[in-house]
N, C-alpha and C positions, 0 to 999 in steps of 0.2 A: 664815655668809656664805661664798659661793663666788665667787671671782674668776675669771671665764672671760675669754677673749680679747675677745669682743664684748659681754659684759654682766656684771653683778653680780647674783647670785641670793641673796636673803635668805629663809630658811625658819624659821618660828616655829610651834611646836606650841601651839595655843590650845584644846585639847580642853576641852569643857564650856561654851565660849562660842559664841554664834551670831554671824553677820555683823553683825546689828543692834546687838550689844553691844560692837562694836569701833570705836574711833575712831583714825583715822590722820591724821597731819599731817607736813609735810616742810619742811625748810629746805635750803639748798644743802649744808650740812654734816651734817645729822642727819635720821633718820627717827624720828618719835615715835609710839609705839604704846601705846594704852591700851585696857583692856577692863574692864567692870564688869557683874556679875550679882549682885544682892542684896548680900550682905556680901563676896562674892569680888571681888577687885581684882587687876589685872595692869597693870604699866607698864614700858616699856622704851624707852630712847633708844639708837638704833643709829647709830654714827658711819659716815659715808659716805666712800668714796675721793674724791679731788678731781676725777677725770675721768669722773664719771657724769652722764648727762643726766636730771635730775630732772623735766624737763618732759614726758618721754615714758615715765614709769614705768607698769608694769602690776601690778595686784594680782589674786590669785586665792585664794579661800577655799573649800577642799573638805575635808569630813570633819574639821573642827577644825584643819586645817593652813593657815596663811597663807603664800603665796609672793609675794614682791615681786621683780619683774624690773626692773632699771635698766640701760638700754643705755649703753654707753660713748660719750662724746663723740667725734665724728670730728675728729681733729686733722690738718689738712692737712700733707703732707710737703713741705718746701721743697727745691727742686732744689739740688744741690751747685753751688757757684760754681767756675768754672774760671778760674784766673789764668794769663795768658800773659805771657811776657816778650817785649817788642819785640825784633826782630832774631833771633829763634830760630825 
């Protein structure tokens, strides 16, 4: 897992599996990856950071490597409050 400023990138080597043999599911806290081909099985649960946008994730599977990109949630910045003292 690579934590970048704008996104989180997860890279998993699934050499030997095709895209059709891979199952992906997600909860707000976890990414669940399963793959099956005959007797060969693979399963992994990947914990996600709390500030990723799971609704806008992207997956790419090329040459046996699965890349999952999760953008970070945009957190609005609150302007600083200025306190003034009357009479000053």
